[in-house]
N, C-alpha and C positions, 0 to 999 in steps of 0.2 A: 777524849773528844777530838774529832778531826773534821776537817772540811770534806764533804762527800766528793767522790769522783764524778766526772761527767756522766758515766754510765749509771751510777747510783742515783744521781739527780734525775736522769731520764726515767729510771724505774719508779721513783717516788711520784713523779708527775704522771706517768702512765697509770699507776694504781689509782691516784686521785681522779684521773680522767674516767677510768672504768667505773668507780663507785659513785662519783659525785659530778661528773661532767664538767669539770673545771677547764679553763683554757690553759694553754701552755705557758702563758706569761704570768701565772700566779706568783712565781718566785722571782720575777724580773727585778733586778737591782738588789736582791737579797742574798745573803750567804746562808747556805744550808749546811748544817753540821750534824754529825751522828756520834753517839756514844758507842762503846764496845757492845753494849746490850741491845743496840738497835733503836735507841731513843733518838727521835729527830727533833732538831732545834732550828729555829729560823731567826736570823738577825738581819736587820736593815741598817745597822749602824756600826761604825768602827770608831772606837775612842782613841784620841791622840795618845800615842805612846804605848798602847796595849795592842800587841800583835797576836797574842795567843787567842784562838777562837773560843776557848772555854770560859772566857770572861763575860761574854754577852750571849744573848739568845733567849727565845721564847720556846718552851717545850710544846710542840704541836702534836706529837703522837709517837706511837711505838710501831716499828715495822714488824709485822707478823708474817707467818707463812702464807696466809691467804689474803693479806691486805694491810691496811694501816688502821690501827685503833687510835682514833683521834682523842686528844685530851679535850677538856672543856674549852680551853682557849683555842686549841686547834680547830675544834668544831665551829667556834665563832668565826675564826678567820676563813675557813673553807666555805662556810655557809654563804658568805657574802659573794662568793664566786661560783657557787654550785648551781647547776641546772637540773640536777636530779639527786636522788638519795637523801631527800629530806622528808622526814615523817612528822606531820602535823598531828599533835595530840590535844585532847580536851583538858580542861582544868582538873578534873577528877583524876585522869591518868597522870597529869603533871605532879599532883600531890603524891601519888604512889611512886612515881619515878624518883622524886626528890627524897623519898624515904628509903631508896635503894632497892625497890621492888622491880622485878622484871615485868614486862608488858606482854599480855597475850595478844599476839598479832601474827598474821600469816605473811611474814617478811623474811627474806633471805639476804644475808650479807650485811655489810656495815652501813649504818644509816645515822644521819644527824637527827637528833630529837629536838623538836621545836614546839613551843606553845605560844601562839601569837607572834610577838616580836622577840620572845625570849628563847635563846638557844640554850638547851639544857645539857648538852653533851653528845656523846656517841654511844651507840649500842650495836650489838650484832644479832641479826635475826637468824633463827635456826629453822624457820618454816612454821613453827608453832608459837614461839615466843621471842622477845627481844631481850637479850642478856644486858643487864645494867652494868656499866663500867664506871659509874659515878663514884669517886673516891669517898671513903667513909667520913673523912673530915668535912666533906661538902654536903653530906646528907642531913635532912632534918629529922627530928624525932617524931614518933607517932603522935597524933592529936587526940 
């Protein structure tokens, strides 16, 4: 784990601006860190006596070749600052999503999935469907 360079920080912000229309100051006052595998962490606090960055941070997403695949917490964080890239779904679709099913939608690229005030995570639209990235541990069983 390491603190990102200024170029990497700008790349992350540029990607988030492209997909979600966030402002440049989304990470103002926060430390952005990255693992070797491209996992992005965000920390707004520094604990007394702990100087290594891997002791703190919220996992917000994975840097991919074509964008950033947001975690559920990352989607919640970004959604508060987003002006686009949010897909509002109905309760029936929410149930399918929470069971881990993909949604049949004509959407391309990364989107934040929301039902009412509930942010459900991030998916990737292929033009025919939205791929569900909800971790298995967060899914509900069929009813």
